[in-house]
BAFI-3210 file (N, C-alpha, C; in Angstrom, 3 decimals, decimal comma, padded with zeros to 6 digits):
// residues 122
n [1|2|3|4|5|6|7|8|9|10|11|12|13|14|15|16|17|18|19|20|21|22|23|24|25|26|27|28|29|30|31|32|33|34|35|36|37|38|39|40|41|42|43|44|45|46|47|48|49|50|51|52|53|54|55|56|57|58|59|60|61|62|63|64|65|66|67|68|69|70|71|72|73|74|75|76|77|78|79|80|81|82|83|84|85|86|87|88|89|90|91|92|93|94|95|96|97|98|99|100|101|102|103|104|105|106|107|108|109|110|111|112|113|114|115|116|117|118|119|120|121|122]
n.u [015,921|015,242|016,974|016,317|017,955|017,472|015,672|012,132|009,998|007,855|005,597|003,070|-000,131|-000,904|001,557|002,460|000,607|001,055|003,580|003,223|001,614|003,285|004,368|003,879|001,939|000,782|-001,746|-003,519|-002,941|-003,757|-006,500|-007,138|-006,488|-008,412|-010,665|-010,567|-008,560|-005,781|-003,526|-000,110|000,252|-002,309|-002,538|-000,540|-001,732|-003,811|-002,447|-000,910|001,083|002,953|005,998|006,985|008,941|008,719|006,169|006,510|008,304|006,786|004,569|005,966|006,790|004,259|003,512|005,562|004,825|002,553|000,067|-000,793|-000,953|001,030|000,764|002,417|002,106|002,977|003,715|004,171|004,141|005,305|002,878|001,534|-000,354|-001,967|-003,527|-005,565|-004,799|-006,195|-005,434|-004,860|-007,448|-008,662|-007,635|-008,891|-011,247|-010,017|-008,574|-010,671|-011,951|-009,917|-009,882|-012,473|-012,220|-010,236|-011,606|-013,681|-012,427|-011,092|-010,871|-009,686|-007,373|-006,038|-005,503|-003,765|-001,619|-000,770|000,055|002,235|003,936|004,586|006,070|008,432|011,989|013,458]
n.v [-003,151|000,031|002,842|006,042|009,186|011,476|011,564|011,186|013,412|012,139|013,355|014,142|012,992|012,795|012,609|010,211|008,427|008,846|007,907|005,120|004,423|005,051|004,475|003,234|001,184|000,348|001,169|000,232|-002,516|-003,080|-002,631|-004,576|-006,947|-006,717|-007,245|-009,908|-010,957|-012,747|-014,167|-013,907|-014,164|-013,593|-010,969|-009,925|-010,309|-008,513|-006,159|-005,624|-003,902|-003,539|-004,714|-007,988|-007,969|-005,355|-005,495|-007,574|-006,320|-004,116|-005,465|-006,767|-004,531|-003,661|-005,778|-005,557|-003,124|-003,902|-004,048|-006,083|-009,617|-012,497|-015,730|-018,710|-021,719|-024,959|-026,723|-028,359|-027,118|-024,295|-022,284|-019,048|-016,631|-013,571|-011,613|-008,967|-007,237|-006,184|-003,621|-003,016|-003,228|-001,084|001,026|001,041|002,734|005,237|004,778|004,344|006,861|008,387|007,277|007,929|010,790|011,074|009,992|011,782|014,188|013,546|014,529|017,224|016,495|014,698|016,487|018,298|016,615|015,783|018,227|018,784|016,616|017,222|019,488|018,637|018,339|016,993]
n.w [004,974|003,795|005,024|006,148|005,620|007,061|009,890|010,391|012,248|014,384|015,492|014,873|013,962|011,284|009,997|011,010|009,823|007,148|007,014|007,522|005,355|003,285|000,103|-003,100|-003,670|-001,195|-000,040|-001,863|-001,781|000,841|000,616|-001,240|000,125|002,141|000,707|000,408|-001,176|-000,778|-001,365|-002,545|-005,374|-006,426|-005,609|-007,159|-009,673|-009,375|-009,398|-012,024|-013,037|-011,108|-009,785|-008,718|-006,748|-005,664|-004,581|-002,666|-000,927|-000,044|001,159|003,195|004,646|005,491|007,096|009,006|010,149|011,472|010,145|008,485|008,726|008,208|006,973|006,710|005,104|005,921|003,522|000,325|-002,905|-001,004|000,624|000,956|002,734|003,342|005,860|007,106|009,983|013,172|013,500|010,842|009,694|010,875|009,441|007,026|006,651|006,216|003,816|002,146|002,084|000,997|-001,606|-002,481|-002,497|-004,476|-006,730|-006,873|-007,543|-009,841|-012,609|-012,443|-010,994|-012,747|-014,853|-013,602|-012,835|-015,463|-016,419|-014,627|-015,287|-017,877|-017,535|-016,565|-016,833|-019,860]
ca.u [014,976|015,859|017,134|016,313|019,096|016,864|014,582|010,920|009,507|006,560|004,789|001,764|-000,822|-000,929|002,908|002,453|-000,269|001,750|004,804|002,771|001,156|004,238|004,626|002,873|000,898|000,319|-003,206|-004,227|-002,719|-004,646|-007,904|-007,298|-006,549|-009,662|-011,717|-010,383|-007,329|-004,832|-002,247|000,736|-000,002|-003,591|-002,240|000,233|-002,610|-004,543|-001,577|000,052|002,223|003,880|006,838|006,845|009,862|008,159|005,000|007,018|008,910|005,635|003,873|006,855|006,674|002,930|003,642|006,364|004,068|001,418|-001,218|-001,152|-000,179|001,426|000,677|003,183|001,613|004,074|003,354|005,038|004,924|004,881|001,689|001,537|-001,519|-002,006|-004,767|-005,550|-004,876|-007,206|-004,915|-005,078|-008,869|-008,928|-007,129|-009,746|-012,053|-009,112|-008,294|-011,978|-012,113|-008,879|-010,364|-013,586|-011,745|-009,512|-012,595|-014,487|-011,635|-010,272|-010,537|-008,731|-006,045|-005,371|-004,942|-002,572|-000,597|-000,332|000,870|003,522|004,754|004,964|007,028|009,706|012,987|013,593]
ca.v [-002,092|001,326|003,741|007,451|009,970|012,436|010,965|011,940|013,657|011,537|014,062|014,482|011,842|012,647|012,129|008,666|007,774|008,910|007,038|003,743|004,186|005,431|003,404|003,402|000,213|-000,072|001,309|-000,738|-003,877|-003,192|-002,695|-005,913|-008,024|-006,582|-007,896|-011,302|-011,362|-013,023|-014,856|-013,009|-014,279|-012,937|-009,572|-009,576|-010,148|-007,349|-004,968|-006,121|-002,939|-003,561|-005,861|-008,937|-007,494|-004,199|-005,982|-008,210|-005,305|-003,380|-006,433|-006,969|-003,368|-003,684|-006,744|-005,026|-002,078|-004,477|-003,860|-007,364|-010,852|-013,361|-017,097|-019,594|-023,041|-025,977|-027,693|-028,288|-025,965|-023,465|-021,370|-017,855|-015,845|-012,349|-011,137|-007,719|-007,285|-005,294|-002,288|-002,724|-003,074|000,327|002,001|000,906|003,973|006,330|004,399|004,550|008,366|008,784|006,787|008,798|012,113|010,949|009,836|013,034|015,262|012,926|015,370|018,201|015,907|014,231|017,599|018,829|015,633|015,848|019,517|018,646|015,762|017,977|020,517|018,002|018,345|015,737]
ca.w [004,741|003,468|006,185|005,730|006,163|007,978|010,557|010,594|013,634|014,377|016,567|014,280|013,481|009,748|009,630|011,332|008,811|005,844|007,142|007,447|003,986|002,251|-000,907|-004,211|-003,674|000,080|000,291|-002,747|-001,151|002,061|000,117|-001,867|001,192|002,816|-000,171|000,323|-002,049|000,271|-001,885|-003,274|-006,797|-006,669|-005,417|-008,351|-010,752|-009,218|-009,703|-012,950|-013,284|-009,938|-009,810|-007,577|-005,648|-004,921|-003,783|-001,514|000,026|000,622|002,069|004,322|005,487|006,127|008,108|010,018|010,818|012,159|009,469|007,990|009,292|007,071|007,366|005,773|005,333|005,749|002,503|-000,884|-002,740|000,023|000,351|001,861|002,753|004,131|006,434|007,824|011,448|013,668|013,183|009,397|009,508|011,397|008,460|005,801|006,390|005,683|002,474|001,406|001,919|-000,014|-002,886|-002,821|-002,758|-005,717|-007,773|-006,957|-008,126|-010,866|-013,820|-012,009|-010,530|-013,903|-015,598|-012,840|-012,983|-016,761|-016,559|-013,903|-016,005|-019,044|-017,167|-016,078|-017,912|-020,588]
c.u [015,791|015,922|017,191|017,455|018,605|015,619|013,366|010,626|008,123|005,646|003,335|001,127|-000,798|000,503|002,997|001,705|000,397|002,986|004,343|002,262|002,122|004,610|003,480|001,693|000,262|-001,185|-004,045|-004,059|-003,589|-006,056|-008,095|-007,359|-007,895|-010,788|-011,543|-009,240|-006,172|-003,517|-001,441|000,485|-001,264|-003,308|-001,444|-000,677|-003,515|-003,793|-000,530|001,197|003,217|004,727|006,677|007,754|009,248|006,976|005,508|007,660|007,775|004,839|004,656|006,771|005,303|002,861|004,407|005,643|002,801|000,089|-001,740|-000,394|-000,022|001,375|001,426|002,718|002,759|003,712|004,200|004,026|004,365|003,752|001,697|000,216|-001,385|-003,395|-004,486|-005,550|-005,934|-006,760|-005,073|-006,555|-009,236|-008,491|-008,031|-010,672|-011,231|-008,800|-009,587|-012,188|-011,072|-009,404|-011,506|-013,169|-011,066|-010,554|-013,444|-013,801|-010,746|-009,941|-009,515|-007,355|-005,363|-004,752|-003,719|-001,403|000,068|000,518|002,209|004,418|005,348|006,128|008,362|010,740|013,190|014,935]
c.v [-000,848|002,208|005,209|008,187|010,941|011,780|011,816|012,228|013,203|012,053|014,315|013,177|011,618|012,137|010,605|007,942|007,727|007,926|005,514|003,430|004,610|004,305|003,404|002,415|-000,175|000,079|000,390|-002,147|-004,085|-003,390|-004,044|-007,002|-007,965|-007,248|-009,328|-011,837|-011,489|-013,590|-013,866|-013,028|-013,559|-011,442|-009,061|-009,401|-008,891|-006,040|-005,388|-005,229|-002,889|-004,861|-006,721|-008,485|-006,354|-004,666|-006,739|-007,323|-004,561|-004,218|-006,619|-005,744|-003,270|-004,623|-006,210|-003,904|-002,578|-004,385|-005,198|-008,414|-011,832|-014,853|-017,947|-020,982|-024,031|-027,055|-027,436|-028,134|-025,108|-022,464|-020,289|-017,155|-014,688|-012,050|-009,804|-007,978|-006,293|-003,851|-001,949|-002,515|-001,597|001,389|002,005|002,196|005,109|006,090|004,719|006,081|008,829|008,463|007,653|010,192|012,090|010,849|011,150|014,133|014,725|013,825|016,491|017,629|015,370|015,347|018,197|017,890|015,652|017,092|019,352|017,688|016,444|019,029|019,892|018,091|016,998|015,062]
c.w [004,602|004,713|005,658|006,381|007,213|008,530|010,578|012,061|013,581|015,441|016,143|013,728|011,983|009,357|009,888|010,238|007,469|005,894|006,922|005,974|002,886|001,394|-001,898|-004,135|-002,314|000,343|-000,665|-002,257|000,005|001,609|-000,524|-000,877|001,937|002,032|-000,262|-000,565|-001,082|-000,261|-002,714|-004,822|-007,231|-006,556|-006,679|-009,525|-010,668|-009,549|-010,728|-013,241|-012,137|-010,023|-008,605|-006,400|-004,893|-004,070|-002,478|-000,482|000,798|001,509|003,359|005,255|006,181|007,270|009,369|010,847|011,513|011,451|008,834|008,665|008,071|007,684|006,271|006,131|005,056|004,762|001,281|-002,042|-001,602|-000,351|001,457|001,670|003,735|004,618|007,108|009,282|011,926|013,393|011,644|009,053|009,862|010,403|007,172|005,608|005,830|004,197|001,584|001,146|000,900|-001,451|-003,384|-003,296|-004,183|-006,879|-007,938|-007,713|-009,330|-011,995|-013,470|-011,715|-011,793|-014,742|-014,904|-012,959|-014,354|-016,942|-015,804|-014,579|-017,252|-018,739|-016,728|-017,242|-018,516|-020,319]
res [x|x|x|x|x|x|x|x|x|x|x|x|x|x|x|x|x|x|x|x|x|x|x|x|x|x|x|x|x|x|x|x|x|x|x|x|x|x|x|x|x|x|x|x|x|x|x|x|x|x|x|x|x|x|x|x|x|x|x|x|x|x|x|x|x|x|x|x|x|x|x|x|x|x|x|x|x|x|x|x|x|x|x|x|x|x|x|x|x|x|x|x|x|x|x|x|x|x|x|x|x|x|x|x|x|x|x|x|x|x|x|x|x|x|x|x|x|x|x|x|x|x]
***
């Protein structure tokens, strides 16, 4: 796993939350697993622009943080399923509020993001 050069000071609850959700697909993965999408291949279909490697890394981090549990079934071919833990379930209201906020302010946010991308050096 990637080791940061400067350690975070985890004295604030929002810093802890951001640390656990840090990653482009983590909140979407948690929401998908909460809806019953448990197999890695189904999660990949839900997020086609995410690479399998990135999804595996982020699922592993979610498991390491105790938000999801992974079950490996002893069969051929191997079957893996993910479930939310109690801790992961407790994070769903936060993800729902983030989604509502983004949808409410979609137009302004899309304009701001487009401007910031246009200002980046080529």
